[in-house]
N, CA, C, O and the ligand as a Tripos MOL2 file, in Angstrom:
@<TRIPOS>MOLECULE
protein
  261   259    66     0     0
PROTEIN
NO_CHARGES

@<TRIPOS>ATOM
      1 N          82.5470  123.4440  106.8200 N.3       1 MET1
      2 CA         81.9390  122.2700  107.4540 C.3       1 MET1
      3 C          82.9710  121.5990  108.3510 C.2       1 MET1
      4 O          83.6500  120.6610  107.9330 O.2       1 MET1
      5 N          83.0850  122.0750  109.5660 N.am      2 SER2
      6 CA         84.0480  121.4480  110.4580 C.3       2 SER2
      7 C          83.3650  121.0100  111.7480 C.2       2 SER2
      8 O          83.9370  121.1190  112.8330 O.2       2 SER2
      9 N          82.1410  120.5170  111.6210 N.am      3 ASP3
     10 CA         81.4410  120.0130  112.7940 C.3       3 ASP3
     11 C          82.2100  118.8380  113.3900 C.2       3 ASP3
     12 O          82.7520  118.0030  112.6660 O.2       3 ASP3
     13 N          82.2460  118.7900  114.6860 N.am      4 ILE4
     14 CA         82.8700  117.6500  115.3520 C.3       4 ILE4
     15 C          81.9340  116.4530  115.2370 C.2       4 ILE4
     16 O          80.7410  116.5390  115.5290 O.2       4 ILE4
     17 N          82.4990  115.3540  114.8090 N.am      5 ILE5
     18 CA         81.7040  114.1380  114.7010 C.3       5 ILE5
     19 C          81.8240  113.3880  116.0200 C.2       5 ILE5
     20 O          82.9220  113.0480  116.4600 O.2       5 ILE5
     21 N          80.7050  113.1420  116.6270 N.am      6 ARG6
     22 CA         80.7130  112.4580  117.9240 C.3       6 ARG6
     23 C          80.3330  110.9960  117.7370 C.2       6 ARG6
     24 O          79.3480  110.6650  117.0760 O.2       6 ARG6
     25 N          81.1290  110.1470  118.3280 N.am      7 PHE7
     26 CA         80.7710  108.7270  118.3550 C.3       7 PHE7
     27 C          81.4690  108.0920  119.5390 C.2       7 PHE7
     28 O          82.4800  108.5980  120.0280 O.2       7 PHE7
     29 N          80.9280  106.9980  119.9860 N.am      8 GLU8
     30 CA         81.4800  106.2990  121.1360 C.3       8 GLU8
     31 C          81.5640  104.8160  120.8310 C.2       8 GLU8
     32 O          81.0480  104.3390  119.8200 O.2       8 GLU8
     33 N          82.2250  104.0980  121.7250 N.am      9 VAL9
     34 CA         82.3290  102.6530  121.5660 C.3       9 VAL9
     35 C          80.9280  102.0630  121.4360 C.2       9 VAL9
     36 O          80.0030  102.4440  122.1540 O.2       9 VAL9
     37 N          80.7980  101.1400  120.5150 N.am     10 LYS10
     38 CA         79.5540  100.4240  120.1880 C.3      10 LYS10
     39 C          78.6700  101.1690  119.2000 C.2      10 LYS10
     40 O          77.7320  100.5860  118.6570 O.2      10 LYS10
     41 N          78.9490  102.4460  118.9560 N.am     11 ASP11
     42 CA         78.1910  103.1220  117.8930 C.3      11 ASP11
     43 C          78.5860  102.5130  116.5530 C.2      11 ASP11
     44 O          79.6700  101.9510  116.3960 O.2      11 ASP11
     45 N          77.6790  102.6400  115.5990 N.am     12 LYS12
     46 CA         77.9850  102.1610  114.2600 C.3      12 LYS12
     47 C          78.2370  103.3600  113.3550 C.2      12 LYS12
     48 O          77.6210  104.4170  113.4890 O.2      12 LYS12
     49 N          79.1590  103.1520  112.4360 N.am     13 ILE13
     50 CA         79.5560  104.2230  111.5360 C.3      13 ILE13
     51 C          79.2970  103.7860  110.1080 C.2      13 ILE13
     52 O          79.7060  102.7040  109.6860 O.2      13 ILE13
     53 N          78.6150  104.6380  109.3800 N.am     14 CYS14
     54 CA         78.4220  104.4110  107.9530 C.3      14 CYS14
     55 C          79.5150  105.1750  107.2190 C.2      14 CYS14
     56 O          79.6180  106.3960  107.3410 O.2      14 CYS14
     57 N          80.3240  104.4570  106.4600 N.am     15 MET15
     58 CA         81.4840  105.0580  105.8120 C.3      15 MET15
     59 C          81.1530  105.4870  104.3880 C.2      15 MET15
     60 O          80.2730  104.9220  103.7370 O.2      15 MET15
     61 N          81.8850  106.5060  103.9180 N.am     16 LYS16
     62 CA         81.7010  106.9530  102.5320 C.3      16 LYS16
     63 C          82.1430  105.8790  101.5470 C.2      16 LYS16
     64 O          81.5600  105.7070  100.4760 O.2      16 LYS16
     65 N          83.1920  105.1610  101.9430 N.am     17 LYS17
     66 CA         83.7440  104.1430  101.0540 C.3      17 LYS17
     67 C          83.4830  102.7660  101.6390 C.2      17 LYS17
     68 O          83.6940  102.5400  102.8310 O.2      17 LYS17
     69 N          83.0350  101.8670  100.8200 N.am     18 LYS18
     70 CA         82.7550  100.5170  101.2970 C.3      18 LYS18
     71 C          84.0330   99.7360  101.5440 C.2      18 LYS18
     72 O          85.0520   99.9480  100.8850 O.2      18 LYS18
     73 N          83.9560   98.8310  102.5040 N.am     19 HIS19
     74 CA         85.0200   97.8640  102.7330 C.3      19 HIS19
     75 C          85.0500   96.9030  101.5390 C.2      19 HIS19
     76 O          84.0290   96.7320  100.8730 O.2      19 HIS19
     77 N          86.1900   96.2740  101.2550 N.am     20 PRO20
     78 CA         86.2400   95.3280  100.1300 C.3      20 PRO20
     79 C          85.1620   94.2480  100.1780 C.2      20 PRO20
     80 O          84.7990   93.7050   99.1340 O.2      20 PRO20
     81 N          84.6420   93.9240  101.3580 N.am     21 CYS21
     82 CA         83.6060   92.8990  101.4550 C.3      21 CYS21
     83 C          82.2280   93.4400  101.0580 C.2      21 CYS21
     84 O          81.2670   92.6740  100.9850 O.2      21 CYS21
     85 N          82.1220   94.7300  100.8030 N.am     22 GLY22
     86 CA         80.8590   95.2810  100.3290 C.3      22 GLY22
     87 C          80.0150   95.9560  101.3950 C.2      22 GLY22
     88 O          78.9310   96.4600  101.1020 O.2      22 GLY22
     89 N          80.4980   95.9690  102.6240 N.am     23 THR23
     90 CA         79.7530   96.5850  103.7260 C.3      23 THR23
     91 C          80.2760   97.9950  103.9800 C.2      23 THR23
     92 O          81.4780   98.2500  103.8990 O.2      23 THR23
     93 N          79.3620   98.8960  104.2860 N.am     24 ASP24
     94 CA         79.8260  100.2430  104.6460 C.3      24 ASP24
     95 C          79.5090  100.5880  106.1040 C.2      24 ASP24
     96 O          79.6340  101.7400  106.5190 O.2      24 ASP24
     97 N          79.0990   99.5810  106.8720 N.am     25 ILE25
     98 CA         78.8000   99.7950  108.2910 C.3      25 ILE25
     99 C          79.8990   99.1590  109.1470 C.2      25 ILE25
    100 O          80.2560   97.9940  108.9730 O.2      25 ILE25
    101 N          80.4110   99.9510  110.0600 N.am     26 PHE26
    102 CA         81.4640   99.4990  110.9740 C.3      26 PHE26
    103 C          81.0390   99.8100  112.4040 C.2      26 PHE26
    104 O          80.2890  100.7560  112.6440 O.2      26 PHE26
    105 N          81.5210   99.0130  113.3510 N.am     27 THR27
    106 CA         81.2290   99.2450  114.7650 C.3      27 THR27
    107 C          82.4840   99.7710  115.4500 C.2      27 THR27
    108 O          83.5800   99.2520  115.2360 O.2      27 THR27
    109 N          82.3210  100.7920  116.2640 N.am     28 VAL28
    110 CA         83.4600  101.3670  116.9760 C.3      28 VAL28
    111 C          83.8430  100.4450  118.1300 C.2      28 VAL28
    112 O          83.0150  100.1290  118.9840 O.2      28 VAL28
    113 N          85.0880  100.0230  118.1470 N.am     29 ALA29
    114 CA         85.5680   99.1320  119.1950 C.3      29 ALA29
    115 C          86.4100   99.8680  120.2270 C.2      29 ALA29
    116 O          86.4480   99.4690  121.3910 O.2      29 ALA29
    117 N          87.0680  100.9100  119.8250 N.am     30 ARG30
    118 CA         87.8870  101.6680  120.7710 C.3      30 ARG30
    119 C          87.9960  103.1010  120.2860 C.2      30 ARG30
    120 O          88.1790  103.3530  119.0960 O.2      30 ARG30
    121 N          87.8830  104.0220  121.2020 N.am     31 CYS31
    122 CA         87.9720  105.4460  120.8900 C.3      31 CYS31
    123 C          89.1950  106.0360  121.5600 C.2      31 CYS31
    124 O          89.5670  105.6370  122.6640 O.2      31 CYS31
    125 N          89.7990  106.9650  120.9020 N.am     32 GLY32
    126 CA         90.9440  107.6670  121.4840 C.3      32 GLY32
    127 C          91.5250  108.5140  120.3910 C.2      32 GLY32
    128 O          90.8080  108.9210  119.4770 O.2      32 GLY32
    129 N          92.8190  108.7940  120.4590 N.am     33 SER33
    130 CA         93.4400  109.5090  119.3460 C.3      33 SER33
    131 C          93.4780  108.5880  118.1300 C.2      33 SER33
    132 O          93.4290  109.0450  116.9880 O.2      33 SER33
    133 N          93.5670  107.2890  118.3920 N.am     34 ASP34
    134 CA         93.3300  106.2880  117.3590 C.3      34 ASP34
    135 C          91.9990  105.6140  117.6370 C.2      34 ASP34
    136 O          91.6180  105.4090  118.7890 O.2      34 ASP34
    137 N          91.3060  105.2760  116.5760 N.am     35 VAL35
    138 CA         89.9950  104.6530  116.7260 C.3      35 VAL35
    139 C          90.0440  103.2820  116.0550 C.2      35 VAL35
    140 O          90.5020  103.1460  114.9210 O.2      35 VAL35
    141 N          89.5680  102.2790  116.7710 N.am     36 ARG36
    142 CA         89.5140  100.9330  116.1940 C.3      36 ARG36
    143 C          88.0770  100.6580  115.7970 C.2      36 ARG36
    144 O          87.1580  100.8330  116.5970 O.2      36 ARG36
    145 N          87.8870  100.2330  114.5740 N.am     37 ILE37
    146 CA         86.5460   99.9210  114.0840 C.3      37 ILE37
    147 C          86.5420   98.5060  113.5300 C.2      37 ILE37
    148 O          87.5460   98.0140  113.0160 O.2      37 ILE37
    149 N          85.3820   97.8650  113.6490 N.am     38 ILE38
    150 CA         85.2390   96.4880  113.1690 C.3      38 ILE38
    151 C          84.1760   96.4780  112.0800 C.2      38 ILE38
    152 O          83.0840   97.0200  112.2520 O.2      38 ILE38
    153 N          84.5070   95.8620  110.9780 N.am     39 CYS39
    154 CA         83.5760   95.7670  109.8570 C.3      39 CYS39
    155 C          82.4050   94.8630  110.2350 C.2      39 CYS39
    156 O          82.6030   93.7500  110.7230 O.2      39 CYS39
    157 N          81.1860   95.3500  110.0070 N.am     40 ASP40
    158 CA         80.0090   94.5430  110.3250 C.3      40 ASP40
    159 C          79.8220   93.3950  109.3370 C.2      40 ASP40
    160 O          79.1040   92.4370  109.6240 O.2      40 ASP40
    161 N          80.4590   93.4890  108.1900 N.am     41 GLY41
    162 CA         80.2810   92.4580  107.1800 C.3      41 GLY41
    163 C          81.1920   91.2700  107.4060 C.2      41 GLY41
    164 O          80.7300   90.1290  107.4410 O.2      41 GLY41
    165 N          82.4910   91.5270  107.5620 N.am     42 CYS42
    166 CA         83.4490   90.4300  107.6030 C.3      42 CYS42
    167 C          84.1770   90.3160  108.9320 C.2      42 CYS42
    168 O          84.9210   89.3570  109.1380 O.2      42 CYS42
    169 N          83.9850   91.2640  109.8390 N.am     43 GLY43
    170 CA         84.5830   91.1620  111.1570 C.3      43 GLY43
    171 C          86.0320   91.6040  111.2430 C.2      43 GLY43
    172 O          86.6390   91.5310  112.3120 O.2      43 GLY43
    173 N          86.5930   92.0590  110.1350 N.am     44 ARG44
    174 CA         87.9700   92.5700  110.1830 C.3      44 ARG44
    175 C          87.9940   93.8660  110.9750 C.2      44 ARG44
    176 O          87.0210   94.6200  110.9810 O.2      44 ARG44
    177 N          89.1020   94.1150  111.6350 N.am     45 ASP45
    178 CA         89.2120   95.3790  112.3400 C.3      45 ASP45
    179 C          90.2610   96.2730  111.7100 C.2      45 ASP45
    180 O          91.2490   95.8110  111.1380 O.2      45 ASP45
    181 N          90.0190   97.5510  111.8310 N.am     46 LEU46
    182 CA         90.9130   98.5660  111.2990 C.3      46 LEU46
    183 C          91.2160   99.5550  112.4100 C.2      46 LEU46
    184 O          90.3540   99.8500  113.2380 O.2      46 LEU46
    185 N          92.4240  100.0610  112.4310 N.am     47 THR47
    186 CA         92.7570  101.1390  113.3570 C.3      47 THR47
    187 C          93.1770  102.3430  112.5390 C.2      47 THR47
    188 O          94.0620  102.2620  111.6880 O.2      47 THR47
    189 N          92.5290  103.4530  112.8130 N.am     48 LEU48
    190 CA         92.7790  104.6860  112.0660 C.3      48 LEU48
    191 C          92.9430  105.8250  113.0500 C.2      48 LEU48
    192 O          92.4140  105.7730  114.1600 O.2      48 LEU48
    193 N          93.6700  106.8480  112.6520 N.am     49 SER49
    194 CA         93.6830  108.0450  113.4850 C.3      49 SER49
    195 C          92.2940  108.6640  113.4320 C.2      49 SER49
    196 O          91.5880  108.5630  112.4280 O.2      49 SER49
    197 N          91.9210  109.2980  114.5160 N.am     50 ARG50
    198 CA         90.5900  109.8930  114.5810 C.3      50 ARG50
    199 C          90.3920  110.8850  113.4370 C.2      50 ARG50
    200 O          89.3120  110.9740  112.8520 O.2      50 ARG50
    201 N          91.4340  111.6140  113.1390 N.am     51 GLU51
    202 CA         91.3430  112.6240  112.0940 C.3      51 GLU51
    203 C          91.0270  111.9950  110.7390 C.2      51 GLU51
    204 O          90.1360  112.4620  110.0290 O.2      51 GLU51
    205 N          91.7500  110.9410  110.3810 N.am     52 SER52
    206 CA         91.4890  110.3520  109.0610 C.3      52 SER52
    207 C          90.1590  109.6120  109.0500 C.2      52 SER52
    208 O          89.4870  109.5680  108.0190 O.2      52 SER52
    209 N          89.7710  109.0340  110.1760 N.am     53 LEU53
    210 CA         88.4710  108.3640  110.2270 C.3      53 LEU53
    211 C          87.3360  109.3660  110.0030 C.2      53 LEU53
    212 O          86.3920  109.0930  109.2610 O.2      53 LEU53
    213 N          87.4390  110.5210  110.6510 N.am     54 GLU54
    214 CA         86.3520  111.5070  110.5410 C.3      54 GLU54
    215 C          86.1090  111.9210  109.0950 C.2      54 GLU54
    216 O          84.9790  112.2150  108.7070 O.2      54 GLU54
    217 N          87.1640  111.9410  108.3110 N.am     55 LYS55
    218 CA         87.0100  112.3000  106.8900 C.3      55 LYS55
    219 C          86.2710  111.2220  106.1140 C.2      55 LYS55
    220 O          85.7100  111.4900  105.0520 O.2      55 LYS55
    221 N          86.2690  110.0070  106.6430 N.am     56 MET56
    222 CA         85.6710  108.8860  105.9180 C.3      56 MET56
    223 C          84.2300  108.6010  106.3500 C.2      56 MET56
    224 O          83.5400  107.7860  105.7370 O.2      56 MET56
    225 N          83.7830  109.2790  107.4090 N.am     57 ILE57
    226 CA         82.4540  108.9760  107.9520 C.3      57 ILE57
    227 C          81.3700  109.6670  107.1380 C.2      57 ILE57
    228 O          81.4450  110.8640  106.8600 O.2      57 ILE57
    229 N          80.3750  108.8990  106.7680 N.am     58 LYS58
    230 CA         79.1960  109.4780  106.1350 C.3      58 LYS58
    231 C          78.1440  109.7960  107.1960 C.2      58 LYS58
    232 O          77.5120  110.8520  107.1720 O.2      58 LYS58
    233 N          77.9720  108.8610  108.1220 N.am     59 LYS59
    234 CA         76.9190  109.0080  109.1190 C.3      59 LYS59
    235 C          77.2540  108.1460  110.3330 C.2      59 LYS59
    236 O          77.8100  107.0550  110.2050 O.2      59 LYS59
    237 N          76.9080  108.6530  111.5010 N.am     60 VAL60
    238 CA         77.0780  107.8590  112.7260 C.3      60 VAL60
    239 C          75.7110  107.3590  113.1640 C.2      60 VAL60
    240 O          74.7550  108.1280  113.2560 O.2      60 VAL60
    241 N          75.6310  106.0740  113.4320 N.am     61 ILE61
    242 CA         74.3890  105.4790  113.9300 C.3      61 ILE61
    243 C          74.6100  105.2090  115.4110 C.2      61 ILE61
    244 O          75.3140  104.2730  115.7870 O.2      61 ILE61
    245 N          73.9970  106.0450  116.2450 N.am     62 VAL62
    246 CA         74.2710  105.9760  117.6830 C.3      62 VAL62
    247 C          73.5040  104.8100  118.2980 C.2      62 VAL62
    248 O          72.2820  104.7160  118.1760 O.2      62 VAL62
    249 N          74.2500  103.9210  118.9640 N.am     63 THR63
    250 CA         73.6100  102.7850  119.6310 C.3      63 THR63
    251 C          74.0000  102.7300  121.0930 C.2      63 THR63
    252 O          73.5070  101.8760  121.8300 O.2      63 THR63
    253 N          74.8740  103.6230  121.5270 N.am     64 SER64
    254 CA         75.4470  103.4940  122.8620 C.3      64 SER64
    255 C          74.6210  104.1900  123.9290 C.2      64 SER64
    256 O          75.0180  104.1970  125.0940 O.2      64 SER64
    257 N          73.4960  104.7690  123.5760 N.am     65 LYS65
    258 CA         72.7160  105.4930  124.5830 C.3      65 LYS65
    259 C          71.6100  104.6500  125.1770 C.2      65 LYS65
    260 O          70.8690  105.1230  126.0390 O.2      65 LYS65
    261 ZN         84.4560   93.9560  105.6400 Zn       66 ZN66
@<TRIPOS>BOND
     1     1     2 1
     2     2     3 1
     3     3     4 2
     4     3     5 am
     5     5     6 1
     6     6     7 1
     7     7     8 2
     8     7     9 am
     9     9    10 1
    10    10    11 1
    11    11    12 2
    12    11    13 am
    13    13    14 1
    14    14    15 1
    15    15    16 2
    16    15    17 am
    17    17    18 1
    18    18    19 1
    19    19    20 2
    20    19    21 am
    21    21    22 1
    22    22    23 1
    23    23    24 2
    24    23    25 am
    25    25    26 1
    26    26    27 1
    27    27    28 2
    28    27    29 am
    29    29    30 1
    30    30    31 1
    31    31    32 2
    32    31    33 am
    33    33    34 1
    34    34    35 1
    35    35    36 2
    36    35    37 am
    37    37    38 1
    38    38    39 1
    39    39    40 2
    40    39    41 am
    41    41    42 1
    42    42    43 1
    43    43    44 2
    44    43    45 am
    45    45    46 1
    46    46    47 1
    47    47    48 2
    48    47    49 am
    49    49    50 1
    50    50    51 1
    51    51    52 2
    52    51    53 am
    53    53    54 1
    54    54    55 1
    55    55    56 2
    56    55    57 am
    57    57    58 1
    58    58    59 1
    59    59    60 2
    60    59    61 am
    61    61    62 1
    62    62    63 1
    63    63    64 2
    64    63    65 am
    65    65    66 1
    66    66    67 1
    67    67    68 2
    68    67    69 am
    69    69    70 1
    70    70    71 1
    71    71    72 2
    72    71    73 am
    73    73    74 1
    74    74    75 1
    75    75    76 2
    76    75    77 am
    77    77    78 1
    78    78    79 1
    79    79    80 2
    80    79    81 am
    81    81    82 1
    82    82    83 1
    83    83    84 2
    84    83    85 am
    85    85    86 1
    86    86    87 1
    87    87    88 2
    88    87    89 am
    89    89    90 1
    90    90    91 1
    91    91    92 2
    92    91    93 am
    93    93    94 1
    94    94    95 1
    95    95    96 2
    96    95    97 am
    97    97    98 1
    98    98    99 1
    99    99   100 2
   100    99   101 am
   101   101   102 1
   102   102   103 1
   103   103   104 2
   104   103   105 am
   105   105   106 1
   106   106   107 1
   107   107   108 2
   108   107   109 am
   109   109   110 1
   110   110   111 1
   111   111   112 2
   112   111   113 am
   113   113   114 1
   114   114   115 1
   115   115   116 2
   116   115   117 am
   117   117   118 1
   118   118   119 1
   119   119   120 2
   120   119   121 am
   121   121   122 1
   122   122   123 1
   123   123   124 2
   124   123   125 am
   125   125   126 1
   126   126   127 1
   127   127   128 2
   128   127   129 am
   129   129   130 1
   130   130   131 1
   131   131   132 2
   132   131   133 am
   133   133   134 1
   134   134   135 1
   135   135   136 2
   136   135   137 am
   137   137   138 1
   138   138   139 1
   139   139   140 2
   140   139   141 am
   141   141   142 1
   142   142   143 1
   143   143   144 2
   144   143   145 am
   145   145   146 1
   146   146   147 1
   147   147   148 2
   148   147   149 am
   149   149   150 1
   150   150   151 1
   151   151   152 2
   152   151   153 am
   153   153   154 1
   154   154   155 1
   155   155   156 2
   156   155   157 am
   157   157   158 1
   158   158   159 1
   159   159   160 2
   160   159   161 am
   161   161   162 1
   162   162   163 1
   163   163   164 2
   164   163   165 am
   165   165   166 1
   166   166   167 1
   167   167   168 2
   168   167   169 am
   169   169   170 1
   170   170   171 1
   171   171   172 2
   172   171   173 am
   173   173   174 1
   174   174   175 1
   175   175   176 2
   176   175   177 am
   177   177   178 1
   178   178   179 1
   179   179   180 2
   180   179   181 am
   181   181   182 1
   182   182   183 1
   183   183   184 2
   184   183   185 am
   185   185   186 1
   186   186   187 1
   187   187   188 2
   188   187   189 am
   189   189   190 1
   190   190   191 1
   191   191   192 2
   192   191   193 am
   193   193   194 1
   194   194   195 1
   195   195   196 2
   196   195   197 am
   197   197   198 1
   198   198   199 1
   199   199   200 2
   200   199   201 am
   201   201   202 1
   202   202   203 1
   203   203   204 2
   204   203   205 am
   205   205   206 1
   206   206   207 1
   207   207   208 2
   208   207   209 am
   209   209   210 1
   210   210   211 1
   211   211   212 2
   212   211   213 am
   213   213   214 1
   214   214   215 1
   215   215   216 2
   216   215   217 am
   217   217   218 1
   218   218   219 1
   219   219   220 2
   220   219   221 am
   221   221   222 1
   222   222   223 1
   223   223   224 2
   224   223   225 am
   225   225   226 1
   226   226   227 1
   227   227   228 2
   228   227   229 am
   229   229   230 1
   230   230   231 1
   231   231   232 2
   232   231   233 am
   233   233   234 1
   234   234   235 1
   235   235   236 2
   236   235   237 am
   237   237   238 1
   238   238   239 1
   239   239   240 2
   240   239   241 am
   241   241   242 1
   242   242   243 1
   243   243   244 2
   244   243   245 am
   245   245   246 1
   246   246   247 1
   247   247   248 2
   248   247   249 am
   249   249   250 1
   250   250   251 1
   251   251   252 2
   252   251   253 am
   253   253   254 1
   254   254   255 1
   255   255   256 2
   256   255   257 am
   257   257   258 1
   258   258   259 1
   259   259   260 2
@<TRIPOS>SUBSTRUCTURE
     1 MET1         2 RESIDUE 1 A MET
     2 SER2         6 RESIDUE 1 A SER
     3 ASP3        10 RESIDUE 1 A ASP
     4 ILE4        14 RESIDUE 1 A ILE
     5 ILE5        18 RESIDUE 1 A ILE
     6 ARG6        22 RESIDUE 1 A ARG
     7 PHE7        26 RESIDUE 1 A PHE
     8 GLU8        30 RESIDUE 1 A GLU
     9 VAL9        34 RESIDUE 1 A VAL
    10 LYS10       38 RESIDUE 1 A LYS
    11 ASP11       42 RESIDUE 1 A ASP
    12 LYS12       46 RESIDUE 1 A LYS
    13 ILE13       50 RESIDUE 1 A ILE
    14 CYS14       54 RESIDUE 1 A CYS
    15 MET15       58 RESIDUE 1 A MET
    16 LYS16       62 RESIDUE 1 A LYS
    17 LYS17       66 RESIDUE 1 A LYS
    18 LYS18       70 RESIDUE 1 A LYS
    19 HIS19       74 RESIDUE 1 A HIS
    20 PRO20       78 RESIDUE 1 A PRO
    21 CYS21       82 RESIDUE 1 A CYS
    22 GLY22       86 RESIDUE 1 A GLY
    23 THR23       90 RESIDUE 1 A THR
    24 ASP24       94 RESIDUE 1 A ASP
    25 ILE25       98 RESIDUE 1 A ILE
    26 PHE26      102 RESIDUE 1 A PHE
    27 THR27      106 RESIDUE 1 A THR
    28 VAL28      110 RESIDUE 1 A VAL
    29 ALA29      114 RESIDUE 1 A ALA
    30 ARG30      118 RESIDUE 1 A ARG
    31 CYS31      122 RESIDUE 1 A CYS
    32 GLY32      126 RESIDUE 1 A GLY
    33 SER33      130 RESIDUE 1 A SER
    34 ASP34      134 RESIDUE 1 A ASP
    35 VAL35      138 RESIDUE 1 A VAL
    36 ARG36      142 RESIDUE 1 A ARG
    37 ILE37      146 RESIDUE 1 A ILE
    38 ILE38      150 RESIDUE 1 A ILE
    39 CYS39      154 RESIDUE 1 A CYS
    40 ASP40      158 RESIDUE 1 A ASP
    41 GLY41      162 RESIDUE 1 A GLY
    42 CYS42      166 RESIDUE 1 A CYS
    43 GLY43      170 RESIDUE 1 A GLY
    44 ARG44      174 RESIDUE 1 A ARG
    45 ASP45      178 RESIDUE 1 A ASP
    46 LEU46      182 RESIDUE 1 A LEU
    47 THR47      186 RESIDUE 1 A THR
    48 LEU48      190 RESIDUE 1 A LEU
    49 SER49      194 RESIDUE 1 A SER
    50 ARG50      198 RESIDUE 1 A ARG
    51 GLU51      202 RESIDUE 1 A GLU
    52 SER52      206 RESIDUE 1 A SER
    53 LEU53      210 RESIDUE 1 A LEU
    54 GLU54      214 RESIDUE 1 A GLU
    55 LYS55      218 RESIDUE 1 A LYS
    56 MET56      222 RESIDUE 1 A MET
    57 ILE57      226 RESIDUE 1 A ILE
    58 LYS58      230 RESIDUE 1 A LYS
    59 LYS59      234 RESIDUE 1 A LYS
    60 VAL60      238 RESIDUE 1 A VAL
    61 ILE61      242 RESIDUE 1 A ILE
    62 VAL62      246 RESIDUE 1 A VAL
    63 THR63      250 RESIDUE 1 A THR
    64 SER64      254 RESIDUE 1 A SER
    65 LYS65      258 RESIDUE 1 A LYS
    66 ZN66       261 GROUP 0 **** ****
């Protein structure tokens, strides 16, 4: 299972693990080799390498189209 996960800025990502605030939905704020995501629950932002983020994604909710 090595499908490339596609997402773009403004897409929402459902994560396998919930944020401490209890939300598992994050919005993509910046894409690149590092990806910045913002928690939809508390507004905190996280920056992760694309590789480690992809391992944490359960589902991408595309909103950018
Ligand atoms: Zn949060």
